[in-house]
N, C-alpha and C positions, 0 to 999 in steps of 0.2 A: 409233108411239111413238119419241120422240127422247130418248136419254140426254143430260143436261145436267150441267155441272159449272161452279161459280163459278170464276172466274179465279184469285183469290187465296184458295185453300183448302188444307186439309191434303193433299189428293190431289195437286194441282199442285206443292205445296211438296216433297213427298216424291219424286214422279217426277222432277221437274227436277233433283234432286240428282245423279241417275244418267243421265238420258236427256234429249235435247232442251233443253239449256241455251240461254238467250237470249244469242247471241253478237253480236247487234246492240245494243251497250250504250247507244247513243244513241236507239234506237227504243222507242217506247212498248210496253208489254205488250199492250195492247188493239188488236186488228185487225192486228197486224203479222205478221212471219214466225213468230215464236214460237207465236202463237195458231193459225195455219194448220197448223203442224207438229204441235202437240199434238192438234188436232182429228183430223188424219189418223191419228196413232198410235193414239188411244183410240176413234176412230170416235164421237166425241161432240161436242156443241156446247158451246163455252166462252162462258159469259155473264160479262159485266164489271160488271154493276150489277143491282140489284133491278128497276130500271125496264124492263130488257130482258125481264123475265118477265111484264109486264103483258099481259093478254089471253090468256095461255096457261093451259091446264088443268094445273097443276103438281102433281105428287105428290113431296113432299119426303121424303128418306131421310137419317137421321143415320148417323154411322160405326158405331154399335152395330148398327143395323138391317142395314146392308150387310155387316157381319161375319157376321151370322147368316143371310144370304140363302142360300136353297136353289134350285138350278137347276130349271127345269121342262122344259127341253129334253132330248132323248136325249144319252146320254153322248158318243157320237161327234161330234155336232153341237157340243156344248159344248166339247170338246177342240179341235176345228178352229178355233173362234172364239178361244178362248184362245191357241192357238199363233200365229195370225195377228197378234194384238196383240203377243205377245212378239217375233216376228220384226220387226215395225215398230219396236219399241222398240230393239232391237239395231242397226237400221240407222241409228239416231240416238244412239248411246252417247256419253257425254261424254268429251272428250279433254283436259280441264283448261282449256279456254277458255270464257269466258262466265260467266254468273251464274245461279243458281237463282231460283225464283220468290220466295223470301224476301229476295233481294238479296245473298246470300253467294256468293263465288267457288266454282265447282265444281271437283272434283278429277278426275283421269284414271282412268277406270274399269279401265285396263290397268296401273295402277301396281303392283299385286301381282305380276303376271306379269313385268313389267320387273324388279322387284327380285329375284325368284328366278332369272330367266334374263336377266342384263344384256347379254349379247352378242347382237347381231342374229341371227347365224347360229344360235346355240344356241337362241334363242327360237323362230325359225322352224321348227326341226326337233324341238323339245322333246317328249319322251314322258314323261308323269308322271301320278301319281294324286293325289287330293285326299281327305283325311279331314276331315269336318267334325264335331267334337265339341260337342254341345249338351247341357248338363247341366240346363238349365231350372230353376234355383233349387232343386235337391234334390228335395224331396218332390213338388212340382208335376210335375217331370219324370217321376218314377216313375208318378204318377197318369196323365199324358198318354200314356205308353208302354203302360200297362196297357189304357187304352181303345183305342189303336191295335192292340194285340195281339188284343183281342176282335173287332175289326172286320176285320182282315186276316189273322189267324193267324200273324203274325210273333212272334218271341221278345220277351218283355216287357223284356228288359235288354240284349240283344246290342248293339243300335245305341246304347244309352245309355252303356255302359261301354267299348265298343270294345276288348275285350281282344285281345292279340296273335293268339290262335288264330282269332278272328273275322275279323281284318283279313287274315291269311294265307290263309284259306279262300277269300277273294276274289281276292287278288293273285297268289298262287302259281300257280294254274292258267293265268292269263294271262301269266305271265312278267314281271309288273310289280314283283316284288321287287328287280329289278336296275336299276330306274329311280327317279328322285327321288319321294318321297312327301311331299307337302305337307300340313302339319297346320294347319288353321284351326279356331278355337274361340272360345267365349265367356268364356274365362278363369276359369271357375268351379270346374273340377275338375282341377287340375294332376296328379293321380295318374294320369289317362289318358295324358297326355303322358309322364310318367316311366316308365310301363310299357312303352310303345312304344319309348322311346329305349333302355331296357335290353334289349330283345329283340335277340338276335344277328342275326336275319334282317331286321328292320325298321329298327333303330336306325342302321345305316350310311347309309341312304338317306333318313332322316327329316329334314326341314327345316321351319323355321317362318318366317313373314313377318317381315322386320325391322320394329321398332316403327313407324317413321315411314311405312311403306308399307301398315301393316295398318289397314284401315277396311272398312266394309261393302261399298262398291262394288267396291274392289279384290279382296276376298275372293269376291264373287259371280262376277266374271270368272274368277278362278282355278278356281273350281268349275266353271263353265260350259265353259271351254276345256280342261279336263283329259280325258285318255283314259279314266280310270276315276274315278267319284265315288262315295264312300261316305258316307252321311248318315243322320241321325236322322229317321225318318218322322213323328215328333210335332213336328218343327220346321218353322215356316212358311218360314224362311230356306232350309232344305235343300230343301223342296218347291218353292220359287220357282226355285232352281237347277236342279232336275230337270225342271220344266216347260219352262224355257228351253232346256235341253239337248235335250229331245225336240223342241221347235219348231225347233231348229237341226240336227236330225238326228244327235244324239250318243247312242250306245248306252253299255252298261255303267254303268247307274245303280243302284247297290246300296243298297236301302233296307229292303226287306221280306224278312227272312230268319229261318229257324228250323231247328232240328236235326231231321233225319229219324229213322226207327227204328234207324238204324245210328250215330246220334250225329254225322252229317255235317251241315255247314251247307248249307241249300238256299234258293233264292229261292222264296217261297210266294205272292207277289202281284206281278203284273207291273206294267209302266210305267203302265198305265191307272189303277192305284190311286192314284197321285199326284193325278190329276184327280178320281176318284171319291170318295175318302176325305178329301182335303184340298182342297176347292173354293175 
């Protein structure tokens, strides 16, 4: 069985915004360096026209079917394959040179890190945490977290509202309240940011990404490169960051937490849950 992807489709357009941009601007997309790189990253065959499919036994899947796809392989095997793909992606992250498959110029995946830590030496030695606040349009976010709570045992609201005590239960034992805390978010619930800014322990170290440097790719890399990542387990964005962190050997991925019988926050579902519950 060979996985195939059409060259000019939503998958290649999305991936190439962040990884494996075409830097050979005078080179055709078909059969060139870009195609070879993308095939190597995704372990897939890139087809450039319907004619190339002639004579093949093709099973077509639309985006909805792919979204609902359920793995049949054992979890460990599935995790290994996913992490290999993510490792290959980050070996080809975009640096601001070249164009995406839709023809638009790409941005630098490290722009967010550069904006927070502009000095080269500071950036090289930076120790920081990232909080990713995902409100998910209000009621849908509450519903999604309730589903995740039933599946994992995590608190249905802790990772949604990111109250100061929730954040401090993670960062204080690690000594991370003395280091920068970068806040990335969907812009939907400013009350979360206001509460954290007002907290005497969190507020002094809390920073946000400057507007011109805040974009999906830059926020992803900020989360991936952080020493501690705190995210919403119902968010596909946060799950992508955690999967990538695991692929690159990063620990302290804080997603699935609930209070124990003593009222203390504890992790209730390990890193494997990111792959098992959010495939």
